[in-house]
TORMI-613915 format. One line per 2 residues: number of its first residue (from 1); their letters; for each residue x, y, z of N, C-alpha, C. Coordinates in pm, 1 decimal, always signed. Atoms other than C-alpha are relative to their C-alpha. Example, Ala and Ser with C-alpha at 12.3 -4.5 7.8 and 13.67 -1.06 7.14 Angstrom:
BEGIN
1 = AS = +89.0 -119.0 +0.0 +1230.0 -450.0 +780.0 +90.0 +120.0 +0.0 | -82.0 -119.0 -6.0 +1367.0 -106.0 +714.0 -77.0 +109.0 +73.0
// end
This chain:
BEGIN
1 = XX = -5.8 -127.4 -72.3 +1098.6 -935.8 -1324.5 +81.3 +101.2 -82.2 | -70.5 -104.6 +71.1 +1194.1 -612.0 -1496.3 +116.1 +55.3 +85.0
3 = XX = -119.2 -48.8 -70.9 +1527.6 -448.1 -1406.6 -35.4 +104.2 +105.8 | +39.3 -102.0 -95.9 +1361.5 -150.7 -1237.8 -65.3 -62.4 +122.6
5 = XX = +66.8 +68.6 -111.2 +1142.8 -378.6 -1026.2 +102.5 -72.3 +87.1 | -104.8 +70.8 -74.2 +1443.9 -587.1 -927.6 +79.2 +96.1 +86.1
7 = XX = -75.4 -98.9 -76.5 +1629.5 -274.3 -819.3 -81.8 +47.3 +120.3 | +85.8 -43.1 -110.8 +1333.1 -154.6 -609.5 -9.5 -107.1 +108.2
9 = XX = +6.6 +111.2 -97.3 +1300.5 -496.4 -445.5 +128.5 -5.3 +81.7 | -129.3 +9.5 -67.6 +1670.2 -494.5 -362.8 +19.0 +106.5 +106.2
11 = XX = -24.1 -105.6 -98.5 +1680.0 -157.3 -191.8 -102.4 -3.8 +113.6 | +98.6 +14.2 -108.2 +1358.4 -219.9 +1.2 +42.5 -110.7 +96.4
13 = XX = -47.6 +108.9 -87.4 +1497.2 -549.5 +132.0 +121.4 +45.5 +81.9 | -114.6 -53.3 -74.5 +1822.0 -373.4 +225.5 -46.6 +93.7 +111.1
15 = XX = +49.5 -96.8 -97.8 +1633.6 -94.9 +401.3 -69.9 -69.0 +116.9 | +71.4 +72.5 -106.0 +1433.4 -352.5 +598.7 +92.1 -37.9 +115.6
17 = XX = -94.8 +33.4 -107.5 +1749.4 -435.4 +795.0 +4.2 +109.1 +105.4 | -0.3 -110.8 -95.4 +1721.7 -92.4 +955.9 -113.6 -11.8 +101.0
19 = XX = +118.6 +4.9 -86.0 +1384.5 -181.8 +1107.5 +20.1 -85.8 +124.2 | -27.4 +83.2 -118.0 +1544.0 -419.4 +1359.0 +72.9 +78.7 +108.9
21 = XX = -73.8 -82.4 -95.6 +1727.5 -134.1 +1535.4 -93.0 +59.0 +105.7 | +81.1 -72.4 -99.2 +1605.0 +32.4 +1858.4 -45.0 +134.3 -57.3
23 = XX = +50.4 -125.5 +54.8 +1395.8 +342.2 +1792.9 -74.0 +79.9 +105.9 | +80.5 -89.9 -81.4 +1226.3 +640.7 +1950.2 -128.3 +33.9 -75.1
25 = XX = +129.9 -33.2 +58.5 +863.1 +739.3 +1890.0 -31.1 +146.6 +27.6 | +32.3 -142.0 -12.4 +752.2 +1098.6 +1827.3 -142.6 +25.4 -48.4
27 = XX = +130.0 -43.7 +49.2 +413.6 +1265.5 +1791.3 +19.5 +71.2 -132.5 | -11.6 -60.8 +132.6 +365.4 +1358.7 +1426.2 -95.6 +116.7 -17.5
29 = XX = +98.7 -107.8 +9.0 +57.2 +1576.2 +1466.3 -85.4 -2.6 +125.7 | +86.8 -10.0 -117.7 -217.6 +1665.7 +1711.2 -114.0 -100.8 -2.7
31 = XX = +110.5 +93.8 +17.7 -441.8 +1382.1 +1591.6 +38.8 -144.9 +32.9 | -38.9 +132.9 -43.8 -251.5 +1086.8 +1735.5 +91.9 -75.0 -94.4
33 = XX = -91.9 +66.4 +92.0 -30.7 +1007.2 +1436.0 +140.9 +6.2 +58.4 | -135.2 +6.1 -54.7 +326.3 +905.7 +1519.8 +101.3 -28.9 -110.4
35 = XX = -110.1 +32.7 +89.5 +662.7 +869.8 +1351.1 +115.1 -49.7 +86.6 | -114.7 +50.6 -74.3 +978.5 +686.3 +1457.3 +129.2 +38.3 -71.0
37 = XX = -131.1 -20.7 +62.0 +1350.7 +727.2 +1395.0 +14.9 -86.6 -124.2 | -19.4 +96.6 +107.9 +1329.3 +423.8 +1168.7 -70.3 +44.6 -127.7
39 = XX = +67.8 -52.8 +118.7 +1071.7 +581.3 +935.2 +94.6 +89.7 -79.2 | -85.8 -97.5 +66.4 +1316.0 +860.7 +860.5 +128.8 -63.8 -52.7
41 = XX = -122.7 +65.3 +45.0 +1623.4 +638.8 +839.0 -23.8 -84.5 -124.7 | +33.5 +80.8 +117.2 +1455.7 +402.0 +595.1 -21.3 +89.5 -121.4
43 = XX = +27.8 -89.8 +112.8 +1331.3 +688.6 +380.9 +128.0 +63.8 -53.1 | -127.9 -57.6 +42.6 +1675.0 +853.7 +373.6 +80.8 -100.7 -81.5
45 = XX = -75.5 +104.3 +68.5 +1834.8 +524.7 +270.3 -54.6 -22.2 -140.4 | +61.3 +28.1 +130.0 +1588.0 +459.4 -11.3 +16.4 +118.6 -95.0
47 = XX = -15.0 -118.9 +85.1 +1598.9 +817.8 -141.2 +142.7 +12.0 -52.0 | -140.7 -6.8 +42.1 +1979.2 +814.1 -148.0 +28.8 -98.5 -111.7
49 = XX = -23.2 +103.0 +101.9 +1985.2 +489.2 -346.3 -68.2 +36.6 -131.8 | +73.9 -34.6 +122.0 +1721.4 +609.7 -592.0 +62.8 +120.5 -70.9
51 = XX = -62.7 -117.1 +60.2 +1890.6 +947.5 -645.6 +130.8 -35.5 -70.8 | -124.5 +43.0 +62.9 +2217.6 +771.3 -725.1 -25.7 -68.6 -133.7
53 = XX = +29.9 +80.0 +118.5 +2058.1 +543.0 -982.3 -86.6 +76.3 -100.6 | +96.0 -70.3 +86.6 +1784.1 +772.0 -1119.6 -3.0 +148.9 +36.8
55 = XX = -8.3 -140.1 -42.4 +1896.0 +1134.7 -1069.1 -104.6 +91.4 -62.4 | +98.0 -84.6 +67.6 +1632.9 +1270.1 -1310.0 -143.2 -23.1 +47.7
57 = XX = +133.8 +30.7 -49.6 +1336.5 +1122.5 -1122.2 -30.4 +82.2 +125.8 | +45.5 -66.2 -121.9 +1137.7 +1317.3 -864.5 -27.8 -106.2 +106.7
59 = XX = +32.2 +88.9 -111.4 +1075.2 +1166.0 -520.4 -121.9 +55.6 +73.3 | +117.5 -33.9 -80.4 +734.1 +1173.4 -351.1 +0.8 -97.5 +117.0
61 = XX = -13.4 +89.7 -114.9 +761.6 +1039.1 +4.2 -69.1 +58.6 +122.3 | +84.8 -42.7 -111.9 +574.6 +1053.7 +332.4 +68.7 +96.7 +94.0
63 = XX = -63.6 -78.4 -105.1 +833.6 +1204.1 +567.7 +73.5 +123.2 -52.6 | -84.9 -109.5 +46.1 +1062.2 +1425.1 +358.5 -55.7 +78.2 -118.4
65 = XX = +52.7 -68.6 +117.7 +869.8 +1511.0 +42.6 -152.0 -14.9 -12.1 | +144.2 +25.3 +4.8 +499.6 +1492.5 +134.3 -76.7 +99.8 -86.6
67 = XX = +70.2 -101.2 +78.7 +410.9 +1811.3 -56.1 +26.2 -12.9 -149.8 | -28.0 +20.5 +141.7 +556.4 +1689.9 -384.0 -116.3 -72.6 -66.3
69 = XX = +103.8 +66.1 +77.4 +303.9 +1590.4 -646.9 +63.9 -103.7 -91.9 | -51.8 +97.5 +95.1 +345.0 +1286.7 -865.7 +21.9 +67.7 -135.3
71 = XX = -36.8 -57.1 +128.8 +509.7 +1373.0 -1196.5 +9.5 -110.7 -104.3 | -12.7 +98.1 +107.6 +569.0 +1200.9 -1529.0 +97.0 -111.1 +37.3
73 = XX = -102.2 +96.8 -39.7 +879.6 +1029.4 -1390.0 +35.1 +21.7 +147.1 | -23.3 -17.3 -143.6 +893.3 +978.1 -1015.5 -5.7 -134.1 +72.5
75 = XX = +14.8 +112.0 -92.5 +924.6 +734.0 -728.8 -87.6 +44.9 +115.9 | +91.8 -26.7 -110.2 +662.8 +714.5 -453.4 +36.4 -95.8 +112.7
77 = XX = -57.4 +81.3 -107.5 +785.7 +591.2 -114.8 -77.4 +16.1 +130.3 | +49.1 +0.5 -137.3 +630.4 +495.4 +217.4 +96.7 -87.1 +79.7
79 = XX = -105.6 +77.9 -66.0 +920.2 +390.9 +444.0 -53.3 -105.8 +95.1 | +70.1 +96.4 -85.9 +700.3 +228.7 +707.0 -147.8 +37.6 -2.9
81 = XX = +144.7 -19.8 +3.6 +329.0 +202.8 +639.7 -59.8 -79.5 +115.0 | +50.8 +63.9 -120.4 +140.0 +127.3 +958.0 +93.6 +24.1 +117.6
83 = XX = -98.7 -31.8 -103.8 +380.8 +308.2 +1190.4 -52.3 -25.4 +140.6 | +54.4 +26.7 -133.7 +145.4 +282.4 +1488.2 +12.9 -147.7 +34.9
85 = XX = -17.4 +143.7 -23.3 +148.1 -95.9 +1450.8 +146.9 -33.2 +24.0 | -144.4 +22.9 -14.1 +525.1 -96.8 +1404.6 +48.0 +42.0 +139.0
87 = XX = -44.2 -52.0 -128.6 +577.0 +117.6 +1715.2 -51.3 -83.1 +116.9 | +59.9 +82.6 -105.5 +350.0 -112.0 +1919.5 +41.8 -146.6 -10.8
89 = XX = -48.1 +137.2 +23.8 +530.5 -426.0 +1792.8 -112.6 -92.9 -44.4 | +103.0 +78.6 +67.9 +220.3 -540.8 +1607.3 +51.3 -25.7 -142.0
91 = XX = -68.1 +30.8 +126.4 +340.3 -719.2 +1290.7 -68.9 +48.7 -127.1 | +73.0 -45.4 +118.4 +85.5 -556.4 +1057.0 +52.3 +135.9 -47.1
93 = XX = -58.4 -120.1 +58.4 +308.4 -302.4 +882.3 +85.6 -42.5 -118.9 | -76.4 +34.4 +119.7 +500.2 -282.4 +559.3 +80.8 +117.7 -51.4
95 = XX = -81.4 -100.1 +68.8 +744.3 -92.9 +339.9 -40.0 -6.5 -146.4 | +49.5 +6.3 +136.8 +635.0 +10.7 -6.6 +54.1 +114.1 -86.0
97 = XX = -48.6 -98.5 +97.0 +741.9 +195.6 -319.0 -61.4 -30.9 -135.5 | +48.6 +16.6 +137.0 +622.6 +251.9 -673.1 +79.7 +91.9 -91.7
99 = XX = -69.3 -80.8 +99.7 +778.5 +388.6 -990.9 -97.2 +39.7 -109.7 | +80.0 -49.1 +111.7 +609.4 +604.7 -1253.7 +93.1 +46.1 -112.1
101 = XX = -71.9 -44.1 +118.6 +742.8 +654.2 -1605.4 -101.5 +47.8 -103.1 | +90.7 -57.8 +99.2 +577.1 +877.1 -1864.8 -144.0 +7.4 +51.4
103 = XX = +131.2 -20.0 -58.6 +289.5 +932.0 -1625.5 -76.0 -125.1 +38.4 | +65.8 +127.0 -32.1 +208.7 +562.8 -1572.6 +79.8 -77.3 +103.8
105 = XX = -68.2 +88.2 -94.8 +286.2 +329.5 -1282.8 +54.3 -120.0 -76.7 | -62.7 +111.1 +72.6 +531.2 +69.1 -1413.6 +54.9 -107.9 +93.7
107 = XX = -51.7 +99.3 -94.6 +646.6 -108.0 -1096.3 -41.9 +37.6 +141.2 | +25.4 -25.2 -142.1 +556.2 -145.3 -731.0 +52.9 -115.8 +82.6
109 = XX = -53.7 +98.4 -94.1 +697.8 -326.5 -430.8 -64.1 +23.3 +135.8 | +45.1 -3.6 -138.8 +543.1 -405.8 -92.8 +70.6 -112.9 +74.1
111 = XX = -68.3 +101.1 -80.0 +750.4 -585.1 +168.3 -57.4 +0.9 +140.2 | +50.7 +16.7 -136.5 +599.9 -718.4 +492.4 +105.7 -76.3 +78.8
113 = XX = -115.7 +64.7 -62.9 +912.3 -788.1 +700.9 -34.0 -107.5 +102.8 | +31.7 +96.1 -105.4 +744.0 -969.5 +989.8 -54.6 -131.3 -54.5
115 = XX = +46.6 +122.0 +65.5 +600.1 -1223.2 +743.4 +99.5 -46.4 -106.7 | -98.5 +23.4 +106.2 +903.2 -1214.8 +511.6 -70.7 -21.8 -134.4
117 = XX = +74.9 +8.7 +124.5 +664.5 -1155.9 +221.4 +34.2 +119.0 -88.4 | -36.2 -103.5 +96.0 +792.2 -962.9 -78.7 -96.3 -6.6 -118.2
119 = XX = +95.0 -11.8 +110.0 +516.7 -856.2 -317.7 +57.4 +99.1 -101.4 | -44.6 -95.9 +100.8 +606.1 -691.5 -646.2 -80.6 -19.5 -127.7
121 = XX = +78.8 +3.7 +122.9 +441.1 -608.0 -976.4 +64.1 +89.3 -105.4 | -38.2 -80.6 +116.1 +533.0 -481.4 -1321.4 -73.3 -57.6 -120.6
123 = XX = +71.3 +47.0 +118.7 +434.4 -556.8 -1680.8 -0.2 -151.7 -13.1 | -2.6 +146.4 +2.4 +520.8 -923.5 -1618.2 -108.4 -62.1 +87.0
125 = XX = +103.3 +50.8 -89.0 +242.1 -954.4 -1359.4 +29.1 +35.5 +144.6 | -18.1 -21.5 -143.8 +219.5 -962.4 -979.1 +47.8 -128.9 +64.5
127 = XX = -64.7 +117.2 -59.0 +419.4 -1194.0 -754.7 +15.2 +16.6 +150.5 | -30.2 +6.6 -143.2 +466.9 -1296.6 -391.6 +114.5 -98.5 +18.3
129 = XX = -119.5 +83.7 -17.0 +815.7 -1427.7 -312.3 +27.2 -85.5 -124.4 | -31.1 +66.2 +126.3 +854.5 -1517.6 -678.9 -110.9 -83.8 -58.9
131 = XX = +112.9 +80.3 +48.3 +520.4 -1698.7 -714.7 -107.7 +94.3 -54.2 | +97.7 -87.3 +63.7 +268.6 -1543.5 -954.0 -131.4 +2.9 +77.6
133 = XX = +129.7 -18.7 -64.1 -49.9 -1403.1 -799.1 -107.4 +10.7 -107.0 | +109.2 -1.6 +96.4 -374.9 -1467.4 -985.9 -133.4 -11.2 +72.7
135 = XX = +133.6 +4.4 -58.8 -742.0 -1417.0 -908.6 -77.0 -120.4 -55.5 | +70.1 +120.3 +42.0 -881.8 -1767.8 -936.6 -148.0 +11.5 +35.3
137 = XX = +142.0 +1.2 -33.6 -1253.6 -1846.2 -923.0 -21.3 -25.0 +149.0 | +13.2 +28.0 -143.3 -1204.3 -1983.8 -572.6 +22.5 +126.2 +82.5
139 = XX = -26.6 -125.4 -70.5 -1058.3 -1650.6 -458.9 -115.4 +98.1 -19.5 | +107.6 -94.7 +30.0 -1329.1 -1445.9 -632.2 -129.1 -33.5 +73.0
141 = XX = +126.5 +43.2 -60.6 -1607.3 -1650.8 -471.2 +6.3 -18.7 +150.8 | -10.9 +9.4 -144.9 -1477.3 -1641.6 -114.2 -99.6 +92.4 +68.6
143 = XX = +80.2 -92.1 -80.5 -1695.6 -1494.2 +156.8 +81.4 +127.8 +21.7 | -77.7 -124.0 -4.3 -1598.5 -1125.1 +171.1 +56.4 +32.9 +137.6
145 = XX = -65.1 -61.5 -115.5 -1350.0 -996.7 +426.9 +71.4 +122.1 -55.0 | -53.2 -121.4 +60.0 -1249.5 -636.8 +369.8 +35.1 +102.0 +108.2
147 = XX = -43.4 -107.3 -89.4 -1102.8 -322.0 +525.2 -28.1 +134.1 -66.5 | +14.3 -138.5 +44.2 -1196.4 +46.0 +491.4 +82.2 +85.9 +95.2
149 = XX = -82.4 -84.9 -85.5 -946.2 +302.6 +617.7 -2.3 +143.8 -49.5 | -1.8 -141.7 +32.1 -942.6 +682.4 +632.0 -139.6 +57.0 -13.6
151 = XX = +128.8 -66.1 +15.9 -1225.7 +936.0 +633.0 -104.9 -53.8 +96.2 | +111.7 +38.8 -87.4 -1567.8 +860.3 +780.1 -37.8 -146.0 -25.4
153 = XX = +21.3 +140.7 +36.0 -1534.7 +483.8 +746.8 -115.9 -64.3 +76.3 | +102.9 +69.4 -76.9 -1774.2 +387.5 +1024.7 -142.0 +38.8 -41.4
155 = XX = +132.0 -29.1 +58.4 -2079.3 +582.7 +896.5 -20.9 -74.9 -130.6 | +12.3 +73.7 +126.2 -2007.3 +423.5 +558.8 -31.6 -146.6 +27.0
157 = XX = +23.0 +141.1 -32.6 -1997.7 +78.9 +720.5 -146.0 -26.6 +33.5 | +138.2 +19.5 -41.0 -2342.7 +127.8 +865.3 -95.4 -3.2 -119.5
159 = XX = +85.2 -4.2 +118.1 -2479.8 +183.0 +513.9 +20.4 -121.3 -91.9 | -27.7 +113.3 +87.0 -2328.3 -128.7 +359.4 -101.2 -111.7 +21.8
161 = XX = +90.2 +114.5 -11.5 -2530.0 -440.8 +292.3 +37.6 -82.0 +123.2 | -22.5 +70.9 -125.8 -2570.4 -645.8 +610.6 +99.8 -114.1 -16.4
163 = XX = -89.7 +113.2 +23.7 -2390.4 -946.4 +461.5 +145.5 +45.8 -5.3 | -135.9 -51.9 +14.1 -2086.2 -734.8 +380.1 +44.8 +70.2 +126.7
165 = XX = -32.6 -76.2 -119.9 -2099.3 -517.6 +691.0 +62.7 -87.9 +107.5 | -49.8 +90.5 -104.2 -2031.2 -817.6 +913.4 +144.8 -43.7 -24.4
167 = XX = -130.1 +54.2 +38.5 -1705.3 -889.8 +731.4 +113.2 +100.6 +9.1 | -99.9 -106.4 -8.8 -1515.4 -571.4 +819.3 +112.9 -36.2 +95.8
169 = XX = -118.2 +10.6 -85.4 -1161.7 -586.3 +958.7 +72.9 +133.2 -4.4 | -78.2 -123.3 -0.4 -935.8 -296.2 +1058.9 +145.9 -34.5 +24.6
171 = XX = -140.7 +38.8 -7.7 -568.3 -359.3 +986.4 +91.3 +116.2 +34.7 | -79.4 -120.9 -25.1 -438.7 +0.1 +1014.7 +130.2 +2.3 -78.9
173 = XX = -117.8 -1.7 +86.9 -191.0 -57.2 +731.3 -45.0 -28.7 -143.0 | +42.5 +16.8 +138.8 -272.7 -1.1 +364.7 +84.8 -102.7 -73.0
175 = XX = -89.4 +95.1 +66.7 +30.3 -201.9 +256.1 -46.2 -142.7 +22.1 | +46.4 +134.8 -31.7 -102.9 -511.2 +432.4 -134.5 -26.1 -68.0
177 = XX = +131.5 +17.5 +61.0 -458.2 -457.3 +307.9 +7.7 -28.6 -148.3 | -11.9 +20.6 +144.8 -367.5 -422.9 -58.1 +73.9 -130.0 -31.7
179 = XX = -77.0 +121.7 +25.7 -109.3 -702.4 -42.5 -85.5 -124.3 +20.6 | +80.8 +118.4 -29.4 -356.4 -944.1 +111.9 -117.9 -14.2 -95.4
181 = XX = +98.7 +12.1 +107.4 -618.0 -859.9 -150.2 +65.8 -64.4 -122.0 | -71.9 +56.6 +114.5 -361.6 -934.4 -421.9 +25.7 -149.1 +18.3
183 = XX = -26.1 +140.8 -30.0 -285.9 -1265.5 -248.5 -127.8 -81.1 +16.7 | +126.9 +70.5 -12.9 -657.1 -1351.0 -221.3 -39.9 -32.2 +142.4
185 = XX = +33.9 +26.4 -140.3 -661.6 -1354.1 +159.7 -117.4 +85.5 +45.5 | +112.2 -89.0 -25.7 -893.4 -1055.2 +180.9 -70.3 +27.7 -131.7
187 = XX = +77.2 -24.4 +121.5 -1168.4 -968.2 -64.3 +7.1 +144.2 -46.8 | -3.2 -139.0 +42.5 -1127.8 -592.2 -62.3 +67.0 +91.0 +99.9
189 = XX = -59.0 -104.0 -83.2 -948.6 -287.4 +67.9 -35.9 +134.2 -61.9 | +38.9 -133.1 +46.9 -1064.3 +74.6 +43.6 +69.0 +105.3 +84.8
191 = XX = -65.8 -110.7 -68.1 -853.9 +378.5 +130.0 -73.7 +128.5 -34.0 | +79.6 -121.1 +20.6 -1051.6 +701.1 +178.4 +82.2 +125.7 +30.3
193 = XX = -83.0 -120.1 -2.9 -761.5 +946.9 +167.6 +93.8 -5.1 -119.8 | -63.8 -14.5 +131.2 -541.9 +1069.5 -115.4 +152.0 +15.2 +3.9
195 = XX = -146.1 -3.5 -5.8 -179.1 +1034.9 -4.8 +54.9 -113.1 -88.0 | -36.9 +101.5 +99.2 -16.7 +854.9 -301.2 +88.3 -111.3 +52.2
197 = XX = -86.5 +106.6 -52.5 +243.1 +665.4 -96.5 -81.2 -109.1 +69.5 | +83.6 +100.8 -64.9 -44.1 +487.0 +77.6 -68.9 -92.8 -100.3
199 = XX = +83.6 +81.9 +87.8 -237.9 +366.4 -226.4 +61.2 -37.6 -135.1 | -50.4 +29.0 +134.6 -32.0 +376.2 -548.3 +66.3 -137.9 -9.5
201 = XX = -61.9 +132.4 +13.1 +188.1 +69.3 -479.5 -100.5 -114.4 +6.9 | +94.9 +109.5 -18.6 -99.6 -147.8 -359.5 -103.9 -11.0 -108.5
203 = XX = +99.3 +3.0 +107.6 -352.0 -47.6 -623.1 +58.9 -64.4 -125.4 | -64.5 +57.4 +118.5 -104.7 -135.3 -897.1 +23.4 -150.6 +19.0
205 = XX = -22.2 +141.6 -28.6 -18.3 -467.1 -729.1 -127.1 -81.3 -23.8 | +126.8 +72.5 +16.2 -384.2 -574.4 -715.1 -41.3 -3.4 -146.8
207 = XX = +35.1 -5.9 +142.3 -445.4 -460.8 -1072.3 +78.4 -103.0 -79.7 | -83.3 +92.7 +76.7 -152.8 -665.8 -1203.7 -20.9 -145.0 +42.4
209 = XX = +36.5 +135.6 -42.9 -273.2 -967.2 -1001.7 -132.5 -43.7 -60.6 | +127.9 +32.4 +62.0 -599.0 -952.6 -1198.2 -120.2 +40.6 +81.0
211 = XX = +110.0 -45.2 -82.4 -807.3 -784.2 -930.3 -74.8 +115.3 -62.6 | +84.8 -109.8 +47.3 -1067.7 -510.2 -969.4 +36.4 +126.4 +77.9
213 = XX = -35.2 -124.2 -66.9 -991.6 -145.7 -892.3 -93.6 +113.3 -38.8 | +76.0 -123.6 +19.1 -1178.5 +181.9 -856.3 +84.3 +109.4 +61.2
215 = XX = -99.2 -97.4 -44.6 -959.1 +490.1 -829.9 -47.4 +141.7 -28.7 | +42.0 -139.0 +9.0 -1099.4 +836.8 -764.0 +40.1 +70.7 +129.2
217 = XX = -29.4 -70.3 -125.5 -1021.3 +1111.7 -511.6 -95.5 -41.6 +110.8 | +81.5 +41.6 -113.5 -1141.6 +991.0 -173.7 -39.1 -145.6 +0.1
219 = XX = +36.8 +142.3 +5.7 -1180.6 +627.9 -282.3 +96.2 -74.9 -89.5 | -97.6 +81.7 +72.5 -897.3 +398.0 -382.1 -27.9 -145.5 +40.7
221 = XX = +57.4 +129.2 -35.2 -1062.6 +57.9 -388.4 +62.3 -111.3 -83.4 | -50.4 +118.5 +69.9 -916.6 -281.6 -476.0 -70.9 -122.2 +56.4
223 = XX = +73.5 +118.7 -43.4 -1113.1 -606.5 -463.5 +34.2 -119.7 -87.8 | -21.0 +122.1 +78.1 -1100.6 -964.1 -583.7 -113.3 -24.9 -98.3
225 = XX = +115.3 +25.6 +87.4 -1440.8 -940.9 -754.5 -80.7 +127.0 -23.5 | +76.1 -118.0 +41.3 -1672.9 -694.3 -928.4 -112.9 +33.4 +97.8
227 = XX = +112.7 -25.5 -90.0 -1961.0 -736.4 -681.0 +42.0 +85.2 +118.9 | -45.2 -76.4 -115.4 -1764.7 -612.1 -380.7 +52.4 +137.0 -43.9
229 = XX = -46.2 -128.6 +51.9 -1602.6 -339.7 -591.8 -116.8 +96.0 -15.1 | +118.1 -84.0 +20.5 -1947.7 -208.5 -681.8 -55.7 +48.7 +132.9
231 = XX = +54.0 -37.1 -131.8 -2058.4 -209.8 -316.7 +87.4 +105.9 +66.1 | -89.8 -92.2 -71.9 -1750.2 -36.0 -175.5 +14.9 +133.3 -71.9
233 = XX = -25.1 -123.7 +75.1 -1707.3 +219.3 -454.3 -115.3 +99.4 +9.9 | +112.5 -91.8 -18.7 -2049.5 +368.4 -374.0 +28.1 +99.4 +113.1
235 = XX = -22.9 -80.6 -118.5 -1906.9 +515.5 -53.4 +130.0 +78.5 -13.7 | -123.9 -70.8 +31.1 -1644.9 +740.5 -207.6 +5.6 +139.5 +60.4
237 = XX = -2.7 -132.3 -58.4 -1748.9 +1065.1 -36.4 +74.5 -4.4 +132.3 | -80.4 -2.5 -122.0 -1488.9 +1145.3 +229.4 -27.9 +128.5 +77.2
239 = XX = +21.3 -117.1 -86.1 -1572.0 +1375.8 +518.1 +125.5 +25.1 +82.2 | -121.7 -35.1 -75.1 -1276.0 +1556.8 +671.1 -33.2 +26.9 +145.0
// end
C-alpha cells in the first residue's frame, strides 16, 4: 500500500466512527434527494484532515464543494454514498475518496461500514481488507448480475438483451456497486450521471482489480468481462 493510500484509508476509517451517531434528515432538493447531519460532519472531518496534510490540493466533494472541477492535483470525496439507504437503516451505503496527481487518479478508497469492508487501490493493485482482488476466469464467466443507476435507466433496460435484462439489481449506492464488481460479486455497474465523487473512486478500483471499464460523459461503466462491457456501454445516452 502506498503512503497516500494508507493515509486515505486511515481518515476514512476514522470518519466512519461518526456514522454511528444520531442524525437528522433534510430534503436536499425538490426531487426526493436527502442529506443528513452525518454527511456534512464526515465531509468536514475528511476535508480538515486532507487540508492539514495536503494544503496545495483542491477538494471536490458532494456537500461543500460540488461546483469544483477536478484539477491536476485534487481529492474527490463522497462522505456517505447512498444517503437514502443510510437514512433508512439499509446497510447498502459507503464512504469513498480518490486522489489525483498530475491529472491521473493514483489512489482510491471505498469503505462499507456495515460490512466492515475496506476496499482500496493504487499502483500496487486493488485490495479488500488487505487481500488482493483479481478477475479470475470463474469471476469473468459468472452469470451476469448488474446495476444501472442515474438517467433513463429503465428505458435502457428494456433495450438490453433478454438474458442480461433479467439480471438487473438496484442497489442505490455507486460505492457498493463498484466495490462488488471489483470483488467479483456483481458482473457490472453503470452510472449514468457525471458527478465525480460517485464514479471516480469505484472506476479506479475496478480497473486496478483487472476489470473492464468504459468512461465517457453519461456512462461510467465497470464490468468483470468484455462482453457485458460492450452491452452496457451501448446505452450511454442520458436523458435529463
